[in-house]
C-alpha distance (Angstrom), angle and dihedral (degrees) to the residues before:
residue distance angle dihedral
M1 . . .
D2 3.79 . .
S3 3.80 122.2 .
K4 3.82 93.9 -110.1
M5 3.81 91.6 56.5
K6 3.83 90.6 46.6
R7 3.80 91.2 53.0
E8 3.81 91.1 48.5
I9 3.81 92.7 52.0
I10 3.82 92.3 46.6
L11 3.80 91.8 47.7
Q12 3.81 92.3 46.9
H13 3.82 91.9 52.7
Y14 3.82 91.1 44.9
Q15 3.79 96.5 49.0
N16 3.82 95.4 38.0
P17 3.80 106.7 21.3
K18 3.77 116.4 -170.9
N19 3.81 119.1 -120.9
K20 3.81 93.7 7.3
G21 3.77 116.1 159.5
L22 3.78 127.0 57.0
V23 3.79 122.2 -107.3
K24 3.79 132.2 -145.4
K25 3.77 100.5 -130.3
D26 3.77 133.8 126.3
G27 3.77 124.2 -111.6
Y28 3.82 98.9 43.3
I29 3.79 125.4 124.1
Y30 3.82 111.0 -134.6
V31 3.80 128.5 -155.3
N32 3.78 133.4 168.8
M33 3.79 121.5 -150.5
N34 3.80 129.2 -168.8
N35 3.78 130.1 -171.4
E36 3.79 105.5 -139.4
S37 3.81 91.9 -157.1
C38 3.84 97.3 57.3
I39 3.81 143.0 5.6
D40 3.80 96.5 -79.1
E41 3.79 113.0 132.6
V42 3.79 122.6 166.4
H43 3.79 128.5 -172.5
L44 3.82 114.2 -162.3
M45 3.79 128.9 -166.0
V46 3.78 115.3 -174.3
K47 3.79 131.1 178.1
I48 3.79 117.3 -153.3
E49 3.80 119.2 -171.3
N50 3.78 128.1 170.9
D51 3.82 89.6 -3.1
K52 3.84 93.1 -56.4
I53 3.78 135.1 110.4
V54 3.80 98.1 -117.9
D55 3.80 101.0 166.7
A56 3.80 138.4 5.0
Y57 3.78 139.2 175.1
F58 3.77 135.9 -178.5
D59 3.76 139.0 -169.5
G60 3.77 139.2 167.5
E61 3.75 141.5 100.5
A62 3.77 114.4 -64.8
C63 3.80 144.7 143.0
A64 3.79 124.2 -95.8
I65 3.81 93.4 -93.5
C66 3.81 94.8 49.6
T67 3.81 94.8 43.2
S68 3.80 94.9 46.0
S69 3.80 93.1 43.7
T70 3.81 91.5 51.9
S71 3.81 91.1 47.5
I72 3.80 91.4 49.0
M73 3.81 90.3 46.1
I74 3.80 92.5 55.3
D75 3.80 91.2 44.6
T76 3.81 89.5 51.4
L77 3.81 97.7 44.6
L78 3.80 102.5 43.7
G79 3.79 109.0 111.7
K80 3.80 94.1 14.9
T81 3.79 123.3 123.2
V82 3.79 119.8 -113.6
E83 3.82 90.1 -106.3
E84 3.82 92.1 49.8
T85 3.80 88.9 47.8
K86 3.80 92.1 52.5
K87 3.79 90.7 50.1
I88 3.82 92.5 48.7
I89 3.82 91.7 48.5
E90 3.80 90.6 49.8
N91 3.80 91.2 49.9
F92 3.82 92.2 47.7
G93 3.81 90.1 52.7
N94 3.78 90.7 47.8
M95 3.81 90.6 51.1
I96 3.81 91.7 50.4
D97 3.83 90.5 47.9
E98 3.83 91.5 48.0
K99 3.79 93.3 -114.0
E100 3.78 127.6 134.2
Y101 3.82 112.8 -70.5
D102 3.79 141.6 164.6
E103 3.80 105.6 -106.6
G104 3.80 91.8 -167.6
L105 3.81 92.1 65.7
L106 3.81 94.9 55.1
E107 3.81 101.5 60.5
Q108 3.85 108.9 -178.5
A109 3.81 91.7 -2.8
T110 3.80 88.1 83.1
V111 3.82 86.7 82.3
Y112 3.83 84.9 88.0
D113 3.81 95.1 55.4
D114 3.79 91.8 114.6
I115 3.82 99.0 39.1
S116 3.81 88.3 109.3
R117 3.81 86.7 77.9
Q118 3.80 84.6 72.3
P119 3.82 102.6 45.4
N120 3.81 92.4 -178.1
R121 3.85 88.9 61.8
K122 3.82 96.3 53.9
K123 3.81 93.1 87.0
C124 3.80 89.4 49.1
A125 3.80 90.7 56.3
L126 3.82 93.0 43.7
L127 3.81 102.8 44.1
G128 3.82 97.5 88.6
W129 3.80 90.9 42.4
W130 3.81 90.8 52.7
G131 3.79 86.8 50.8
M132 3.79 90.3 54.5
E133 3.81 89.1 51.9
K134 3.81 88.4 55.7
V135 3.81 89.9 49.0
L136 3.81 89.3 53.8
E137 3.82 90.8 47.9
K138 3.82 90.2 52.9
N139 3.79 89.9 46.9
D140 3.82 91.5 50.8
A141 3.82 90.2 48.6
N142 3.82 90.2 54.3
L143 3.82 94.8 51.9
């Protein structure tokens, strides 16, 4: 994917993030994530039923990279099983850390494949994904 297309996707998800805004409904797992090196704060609410991510929302104050990455993450993970989600999260982290990863699993999230050129932005891209890992840990603890 060329850099112009990457910028367009990031900007689209920043200006019009999907599933932004928390809901007051039962059955959601909630986590709050903060980036200690900047203002990024993300609140995640995720509903898991029958071992699938069936619904998710986020809110908070965050930069363009963090907001767009969290929006793309939710867009990518909705409808996936918990195991698929874990594999996608692992591959996203590997991509960010310049390790071997399966590009086909990441869908639009590959727009961050060169974020390592800006090491101070890696945490911005990862914050929502780390939040989803915590959601999965809470879900596993409740099983």
